[in-house]
DSSP file (Angstrom, degrees, kcal/mol; ACC not computed):
  #  RESIDUE AA STRUCTURE BP1 BP2  ACC     N-H-->O    O-->H-N    N-H-->O    O-->H-N    TCO  KAPPA ALPHA  PHI   PSI    X-CA   Y-CA   Z-CA
    1    1 A X     >        0   0    0      0, 0.0     4,-2.4     0, 0.0     5,-0.2   0.000 360.0 360.0 360.0 -42.8 -121.2  118.1 -164.9
    2    2 A X  H  >  +     0   0    0      1,-0.2     4,-2.8     2,-0.2     5,-0.2   0.890 360.0  52.2 -63.6 -37.5 -121.7  119.2 -161.3
    3    3 A X  H  > S+     0   0    0      2,-0.2     4,-2.8     1,-0.2    -1,-0.2   0.916 109.1  49.5 -64.3 -41.9 -122.1  115.6 -160.2
    4    4 A X  H  > S+     0   0    0      2,-0.2     4,-2.7     1,-0.2    -2,-0.2   0.917 112.2  48.1 -62.9 -42.9 -118.9  114.7 -161.9
    5    5 A X  H  X S+     0   0    0     -4,-2.4     4,-2.8     2,-0.2    -2,-0.2   0.921 112.6  48.6 -64.3 -43.2 -117.0  117.6 -160.2
    6    6 A X  H  X S+     0   0    0     -4,-2.8     4,-2.7     2,-0.2    -2,-0.2   0.915 112.6  48.4 -62.9 -42.5 -118.5  116.7 -156.8
    7    7 A X  H  X S+     0   0    0     -4,-2.8     4,-2.8     2,-0.2    -2,-0.2   0.927 112.6  48.2 -63.3 -44.3 -117.5  113.0 -157.3
    8    8 A X  H  X S+     0   0    0     -4,-2.7     4,-2.6     1,-0.2    -2,-0.2   0.926 113.2  47.8 -61.8 -44.0 -114.0  114.0 -158.3
    9    9 A X  H  X S+     0   0    0     -4,-2.8     4,-2.6     2,-0.2    -2,-0.2   0.903 111.7  50.2 -64.4 -39.6 -113.7  116.4 -155.3
   10   10 A X  H  X S+     0   0    0     -4,-2.7     4,-2.7     2,-0.2    -2,-0.2   0.921 111.3  48.5 -63.4 -43.5 -115.0  113.6 -153.0
   11   11 A X  H  X S+     0   0    0     -4,-2.8     4,-2.8     1,-0.2    -2,-0.2   0.915 111.6  50.1 -61.9 -42.2 -112.5  111.2 -154.4
   12   12 A X  H  X S+     0   0    0     -4,-2.6     4,-2.9     2,-0.2    -2,-0.2   0.907 110.6  49.4 -62.5 -41.1 -109.8  113.8 -153.9
   13   13 A X  H  X S+     0   0    0     -4,-2.6     4,-2.7     2,-0.2    -2,-0.2   0.932 112.3  47.6 -63.0 -45.0 -110.8  114.4 -150.3
   14   14 A X  H  X S+     0   0    0     -4,-2.7     4,-2.6     2,-0.2    -2,-0.2   0.925 113.3  48.3 -61.8 -43.6 -110.9  110.6 -149.6
   15   15 A X  H  X S+     0   0    0     -4,-2.8     4,-2.8     1,-0.2    -2,-0.2   0.917 112.1  49.2 -62.7 -43.1 -107.4  110.2 -151.2
   16   16 A X  H  X S+     0   0    0     -4,-2.9     4,-2.7     2,-0.2    -1,-0.2   0.901 111.4  49.1 -64.3 -39.7 -106.1  113.2 -149.3
   17   17 A X  H  X S+     0   0    0     -4,-2.7     4,-2.7     2,-0.2    -2,-0.2   0.928 112.4  48.2 -64.0 -43.8 -107.4  111.8 -146.0
   18   18 A X  H  X S+     0   0    0     -4,-2.6     4,-2.7     2,-0.2    -2,-0.2   0.924 113.1  47.9 -61.8 -43.4 -105.9  108.4 -146.8
   19   19 A X  H  X S+     0   0    0     -4,-2.8     4,-2.7     2,-0.2    -2,-0.2   0.911 111.7  50.4 -63.6 -41.4 -102.6  110.0 -147.6
   20   20 A X  H  X S+     0   0    0     -4,-2.7     4,-2.6     2,-0.2    -2,-0.2   0.923 111.4  47.7 -63.4 -43.3 -102.7  112.1 -144.4
   21   21 A X  H  X S+     0   0    0     -4,-2.7     4,-2.7     2,-0.2    -2,-0.2   0.922 112.4  49.6 -61.9 -43.6 -103.4  109.0 -142.3
   22   22 A X  H  X S+     0   0    0     -4,-2.7     4,-2.9     2,-0.2    -2,-0.2   0.912 110.7  49.7 -62.3 -41.6 -100.6  107.1 -144.0
   23   23 A X  H  X S+     0   0    0     -4,-2.7     4,-2.8     2,-0.2    -2,-0.2   0.924 111.6  48.6 -63.0 -43.5  -98.2  110.0 -143.4
   24   24 A X  H  X S+     0   0    0     -4,-2.6     4,-2.7     2,-0.2    -2,-0.2   0.924 112.6  48.4 -61.8 -43.3  -99.2  110.1 -139.7
   25   25 A X  H  X S+     0   0    0     -4,-2.7     4,-2.7     2,-0.2    -2,-0.2   0.931 112.6  47.9 -62.5 -45.2  -98.8  106.3 -139.4
   26   26 A X  H  X S+     0   0    0     -4,-2.9     4,-2.9     2,-0.2    -2,-0.2   0.921 112.9  48.5 -61.9 -43.9  -95.3  106.5 -141.1
   27   27 A X  H  X S+     0   0    0     -4,-2.8     4,-2.7     2,-0.2    -2,-0.2   0.918 112.2  48.7 -63.5 -42.9  -94.3  109.4 -138.9
   28   28 A X  H  X S+     0   0    0     -4,-2.7     4,-2.6     2,-0.2    -2,-0.2   0.922 113.0  47.6 -62.3 -43.6  -95.5  107.6 -135.8
   29   29 A X  H  X S+     0   0    0     -4,-2.7     4,-2.7     2,-0.2    -2,-0.2   0.922 112.5  49.1 -63.6 -43.4  -93.6  104.4 -136.9
   30   30 A X  H  X S+     0   0    0     -4,-2.9     4,-2.6     2,-0.2    -2,-0.2   0.909 111.6  49.0 -63.6 -40.6  -90.5  106.4 -137.6
   31   31 A X  H  X S+     0   0    0     -4,-2.7     4,-2.7     2,-0.2    -1,-0.2   0.910 111.2  50.4 -64.3 -41.2  -90.6  108.1 -134.2
   32   32 A X  H  X S+     0   0    0     -4,-2.6     4,-2.5     2,-0.2    -2,-0.2   0.932 111.4  48.0 -60.9 -44.7  -91.1  104.8 -132.5
   33   33 A X  H  X S+     0   0    0     -4,-2.7     4,-2.6     1,-0.2    -2,-0.2   0.914 112.0  50.1 -61.4 -42.4  -88.1  103.4 -134.4
   34   34 A X  H  X S+     0   0    0     -4,-2.6     4,-2.7     2,-0.2    -2,-0.2   0.903 110.1  50.3 -63.1 -41.6  -86.1  106.5 -133.4
   35   35 A X  H  X S+     0   0    0     -4,-2.7     4,-2.5     2,-0.2    -2,-0.2   0.918 111.4  48.1 -62.8 -43.1  -87.1  106.1 -129.8
   36   36 A X  H  X S+     0   0    0     -4,-2.5     4,-2.7     2,-0.2    -2,-0.2   0.915 111.9  49.6 -63.5 -42.7  -86.1  102.4 -129.8
   37   37 A X  H  X S+     0   0    0     -4,-2.6     4,-2.8     2,-0.2    -2,-0.2   0.923 111.5  48.7 -62.9 -43.3  -82.7  103.3 -131.4
   38   38 A X  H  X S+     0   0    0     -4,-2.7     4,-2.6     2,-0.2    -2,-0.2   0.912 112.2  49.0 -63.6 -41.3  -82.1  106.0 -128.9
   39   39 A X  H  X S+     0   0    0     -4,-2.5     4,-2.5     2,-0.2    -2,-0.2   0.924 112.5  47.5 -62.9 -44.1  -82.9  103.6 -126.0
   40   40 A X  H  X S+     0   0    0     -4,-2.7     4,-2.7     2,-0.2    -2,-0.2   0.928 113.1  48.5 -63.0 -44.4  -80.7  100.9 -127.5
   41   41 A X  H  X S+     0   0    0     -4,-2.8     4,-2.7     1,-0.2    -1,-0.2   0.914 111.4  49.9 -63.2 -41.3  -77.8  103.4 -127.9
   42   42 A X  H  X S+     0   0    0     -4,-2.6     4,-2.5     2,-0.2    -1,-0.2   0.906 111.3  48.9 -64.8 -39.6  -78.3  104.7 -124.4
   43   43 A X  H  X S+     0   0    0     -4,-2.5     4,-2.6     2,-0.2    -2,-0.2   0.922 112.0  48.9 -64.1 -42.8  -78.2  101.1 -123.0
   44   44 A X  H  X S+     0   0    0     -4,-2.7     4,-2.7     2,-0.2    -2,-0.2   0.913 111.3  49.8 -62.8 -42.0  -75.1  100.3 -125.0
   45   45 A X  H  X S+     0   0    0     -4,-2.7     4,-2.7     2,-0.2    -2,-0.2   0.924 111.5  48.6 -63.0 -43.3  -73.4  103.5 -123.8
   46   46 A X  H  X S+     0   0    0     -4,-2.5     4,-2.6     2,-0.2    -2,-0.2   0.923 112.3  48.6 -62.7 -43.1  -74.3  102.7 -120.1
   47   47 A X  H  X S+     0   0    0     -4,-2.6     4,-2.7     2,-0.2    -2,-0.2   0.919 112.4  48.4 -63.2 -42.9  -73.0   99.1 -120.5
   48   48 A X  H  X S+     0   0    0     -4,-2.7     4,-2.7     2,-0.2    -2,-0.2   0.923 112.1  48.8 -63.8 -43.4  -69.7  100.4 -122.1
   49   49 A X  H  X S+     0   0    0     -4,-2.7     4,-2.6     2,-0.2    -2,-0.2   0.919 112.3  48.7 -62.8 -42.6  -69.3  103.0 -119.3
   50   50 A X  H  X S+     0   0    0     -4,-2.6     4,-2.5     2,-0.2    -2,-0.2   0.921 112.0  48.9 -63.2 -43.0  -69.9  100.4 -116.7
   51   51 A X  H  X S+     0   0    0     -4,-2.7     4,-2.7     2,-0.2    -2,-0.2   0.914 111.2  49.7 -63.1 -41.7  -67.4   98.0 -118.3
   52   52 A X  H  X S+     0   0    0     -4,-2.7     4,-2.7     1,-0.2    -2,-0.2   0.922 111.6  49.0 -62.7 -42.5  -64.8  100.7 -118.6
   53   53 A X  H  X S+     0   0    0     -4,-2.6     4,-2.7     2,-0.2    -2,-0.2   0.899 111.4  49.4 -64.1 -39.2  -65.3  101.6 -114.9
   54   54 A X  H  X S+     0   0    0     -4,-2.5     4,-2.7     2,-0.2    -2,-0.2   0.924 112.0  48.2 -64.5 -43.4  -65.0   97.9 -113.9
   55   55 A X  H  X S+     0   0    0     -4,-2.7     4,-2.5     2,-0.2    -2,-0.2   0.921 113.3  47.7 -63.0 -43.0  -61.8   97.6 -116.0
   56   56 A X  H  X S+     0   0    0     -4,-2.7     4,-2.7     2,-0.2    -2,-0.2   0.918 112.2  49.8 -63.8 -42.0  -60.4  100.7 -114.4
   57   57 A X  H  X S+     0   0    0     -4,-2.7     4,-2.5     2,-0.2    -2,-0.2   0.924 111.6  47.9 -63.2 -43.3  -61.3   99.5 -110.9
   58   58 A X  H  X S+     0   0    0     -4,-2.7     4,-2.6     1,-0.2    -1,-0.2   0.908 111.8  50.7 -63.0 -40.9  -59.7   96.1 -111.5
   59   59 A X  H  X S+     0   0    0     -4,-2.5     4,-2.5     2,-0.2    -2,-0.2   0.915 110.6  48.8 -63.5 -42.2  -56.6   97.8 -112.9
   60   60 A X  H  X S+     0   0    0     -4,-2.7     4,-2.5     2,-0.2    -2,-0.2   0.921 111.7  49.2 -63.2 -42.8  -56.4  100.1 -109.8
   61   61 A X  H  X S+     0   0    0     -4,-2.5     4,-2.6     2,-0.2    -2,-0.2   0.918 111.0  50.2 -62.6 -42.5  -56.8   97.1 -107.5
   62   62 A X  H  X S+     0   0    0     -4,-2.6     4,-2.6     2,-0.2    -2,-0.2   0.920 110.5  49.6 -62.0 -42.3  -54.1   95.2 -109.4
   63   63 A X  H  X S+     0   0    0     -4,-2.5     4,-2.5     1,-0.2    -2,-0.2   0.917 111.6  49.0 -62.0 -42.4  -51.7   98.2 -109.1
   64   64 A X  H  X S+     0   0    0     -4,-2.5     4,-2.5     2,-0.2    -1,-0.2   0.902 110.5  50.5 -64.5 -39.9  -52.5   98.4 -105.3
   65   65 A X  H  X S+     0   0    0     -4,-2.6     4,-2.4     2,-0.2    -2,-0.2   0.922 111.2  48.6 -62.9 -43.0  -51.8   94.7 -104.9
   66   66 A X  H  X S+     0   0    0     -4,-2.6     4,-2.7     1,-0.2    -2,-0.2   0.912 111.0  50.9 -63.1 -41.7  -48.5   95.0 -106.8
   67   67 A X  H  X S+     0   0    0     -4,-2.5     4,-2.7     1,-0.2    -2,-0.2   0.912 110.1  49.4 -62.8 -41.4  -47.5   98.0 -104.6
   68   68 A X  H  X S+     0   0    0     -4,-2.5     4,-2.5     2,-0.2    -1,-0.2   0.925 111.6  48.8 -62.8 -43.6  -48.3   96.1 -101.4
   69   69 A X  H  X S+     0   0    0     -4,-2.4     4,-2.5     2,-0.2    -2,-0.2   0.923 112.5  48.4 -61.8 -43.9  -46.3   93.1 -102.6
   70   70 A X  H  X S+     0   0    0     -4,-2.7     4,-2.7     1,-0.2    -2,-0.2   0.918 111.5  49.6 -63.6 -42.6  -43.3   95.4 -103.5
   71   71 A X  H  X S+     0   0    0     -4,-2.7     4,-2.6     2,-0.2    -1,-0.2   0.905 111.0  49.5 -64.3 -39.8  -43.5   97.2 -100.1
   72   72 A X  H  X S+     0   0    0     -4,-2.5     4,-2.6     2,-0.2    -2,-0.2   0.927 111.9  48.7 -63.3 -43.8  -43.6   93.8  -98.3
   73   73 A X  H  X S+     0   0    0     -4,-2.5     4,-2.8     2,-0.2    -2,-0.2   0.917 111.8  49.0 -61.8 -42.8  -40.6   92.7 -100.3
   74   74 A X  H  X S+     0   0    0     -4,-2.7     4,-2.5     2,-0.2    -1,-0.2   0.911 111.5  49.8 -63.3 -41.3  -38.7   95.9  -99.5
   75   75 A X  H  X S+     0   0    0     -4,-2.6     4,-2.3     2,-0.2    -2,-0.2   0.925 111.8  47.6 -63.1 -43.6  -39.5   95.6  -95.9
   76   76 A X  H  X S+     0   0    0     -4,-2.6     4,-2.5     1,-0.2    -2,-0.2   0.924 112.9  48.7 -63.0 -44.2  -38.3   92.0  -95.8
   77   77 A X  H  X S+     0   0    0     -4,-2.8     4,-2.7     1,-0.2    -1,-0.2   0.896 110.1  51.9 -63.5 -38.7  -35.1   92.9  -97.6
   78   78 A X  H  X S+     0   0    0     -4,-2.5     4,-2.6     2,-0.2    -1,-0.2   0.911 110.1  48.4 -63.9 -41.7  -34.5   95.8  -95.2
   79   79 A X  H  X S+     0   0    0     -4,-2.3     4,-2.6     2,-0.2    -2,-0.2   0.924 112.2  49.1 -63.1 -44.1  -34.9   93.5  -92.2
   80   80 A X  H  X S+     0   0    0     -4,-2.5     4,-2.5     2,-0.2    -2,-0.2   0.922 112.2  48.2 -61.3 -44.2  -32.5   91.0  -93.8
   81   81 A X  H  X S+     0   0    0     -4,-2.7     4,-2.7     1,-0.2    -2,-0.2   0.924 112.1  48.9 -63.9 -43.5  -29.9   93.8  -94.5
   82   82 A X  H  X S+     0   0    0     -4,-2.6     4,-2.5     2,-0.2    -2,-0.2   0.916 111.8  49.1 -62.7 -42.6  -30.2   95.1  -91.0
   83   83 A X  H  X S+     0   0    0     -4,-2.6     4,-2.4     2,-0.2    -1,-0.2   0.917 112.2  48.4 -62.5 -43.5  -29.8   91.7  -89.5
   84   84 A X  H  X S+     0   0    0     -4,-2.5     4,-2.5     2,-0.2    -2,-0.2   0.917 111.8  49.1 -64.4 -42.1  -26.7   91.0  -91.6
   85   85 A X  H  X S+     0   0    0     -4,-2.7     4,-2.6     2,-0.2    -2,-0.2   0.913 111.5  49.4 -63.5 -41.9  -25.2   94.4  -90.7
   86   86 A X  H  X S+     0   0    0     -4,-2.5     4,-2.6     2,-0.2    -1,-0.2   0.909 110.3  51.3 -63.8 -40.6  -25.8   93.7  -87.0
   87   87 A X  H  X S+     0   0    0     -4,-2.4     4,-2.5     2,-0.2    -2,-0.2   0.927 111.0  47.7 -60.1 -45.2  -24.2   90.3  -87.4
   88   88 A X  H  X S+     0   0    0     -4,-2.5     4,-2.6     2,-0.2    -2,-0.2   0.917 112.0  49.6 -63.0 -43.5  -21.1   91.8  -89.1
   89   89 A X  H  X S+     0   0    0     -4,-2.6     4,-2.8     2,-0.2    -1,-0.2   0.915 111.1  49.9 -62.9 -42.3  -20.8   94.5  -86.4
   90   90 A X  H  X S+     0   0    0     -4,-2.6     4,-2.7     2,-0.2     5,-0.2   0.926 111.4  48.5 -61.5 -44.8  -21.1   91.8  -83.6
   91   91 A X  H  X S+     0   0    0     -4,-2.5     4,-2.5     1,-0.2    -2,-0.2   0.922 113.0  47.6 -61.7 -43.9  -18.4   89.7  -85.3
   92   92 A X  H  X S+     0   0    0     -4,-2.6     4,-2.7     2,-0.2    -2,-0.2   0.922 112.8  48.4 -64.3 -43.8  -16.1   92.8  -85.7
   93   93 A X  H  X S+     0   0    0     -4,-2.8     4,-2.7     2,-0.2    -2,-0.2   0.932 112.6  48.1 -62.9 -45.1  -16.6   93.8  -82.0
   94   94 A X  H  X S+     0   0    0     -4,-2.7     4,-2.6     1,-0.2    -1,-0.2   0.913 112.2  49.6 -61.4 -42.1  -15.9   90.3  -80.8
   95   95 A X  H  X S+     0   0    0     -4,-2.5     4,-2.6    -5,-0.2    -2,-0.2   0.919 111.5  48.4 -63.7 -42.3  -12.8   90.1  -82.9
   96   96 A X  H  X S+     0   0    0     -4,-2.7     4,-2.8     2,-0.2    -2,-0.2   0.922 112.1  49.2 -63.7 -42.7  -11.6   93.5  -81.6
   97   97 A X  H  X S+     0   0    0     -4,-2.7     4,-2.7     2,-0.2    -2,-0.2   0.924 111.9  48.6 -62.3 -43.4  -12.2   92.4  -78.0
   98   98 A X  H  X S+     0   0    0     -4,-2.6     4,-2.7     2,-0.2    -2,-0.2   0.925 112.7  48.1 -62.1 -44.1  -10.4   89.1  -78.6
   99   99 A X  H  X S+     0   0    0     -4,-2.6     4,-2.7     2,-0.2     5,-0.2   0.924 112.7  48.3 -62.8 -44.4   -7.4   90.9  -80.1
  100  100 A X  H  X S+     0   0    0     -4,-2.8     4,-2.8     2,-0.2     5,-0.2   0.922 112.8  48.0 -62.6 -43.7   -7.3   93.4  -77.3
  101  101 A X  H  X S+     0   0    0     -4,-2.7     4,-2.6     1,-0.2    -2,-0.2   0.922 113.2  47.8 -63.4 -43.3   -7.5   90.7  -74.7
  102  102 A X  H  < S+     0   0    0     -4,-2.7    -2,-0.2     1,-0.2    -1,-0.2   0.908 114.4  46.5 -64.8 -40.2   -4.7   88.7  -76.4
  103  103 A X  H  < S+     0   0    0     -4,-2.7    -2,-0.2    -5,-0.2    -1,-0.2   0.911 114.7  46.5 -68.8 -41.1   -2.5   91.8  -76.7
  104  104 A X  H  <        0   0    0     -4,-2.8    -2,-0.2     1,-0.3    -1,-0.2   0.901 360.0 360.0 -68.4 -39.9   -3.1   92.9  -73.1
  105  105 A X     <        0   0    0     -4,-2.6    -1,-0.3    -5,-0.2    -2,-0.2   0.502 360.0 360.0 -77.3 360.0   -2.5   89.4  -71.8
């Protein structure tokens, strides 16, 4: 009877050791999987943040380019308007001088 009890206890100890080893292996594997998932998620987050920053930077550059183009166009239009106004003033002054000369003569 004692031998049977000792054998049963030995079998139970062996089974418990095997179960403990299996649990440790499963926990280690799960932790490894969790670490890999966290690394992948962190890489994806970094890539997304970099892409968003690149898109924002490109958008800012495009806005600045558009602003420069608009400012150049406004400057060109202002020069054209000033030249036209000066031309009109010159024509009016010349006409007034001619009229005055004709009236005086």
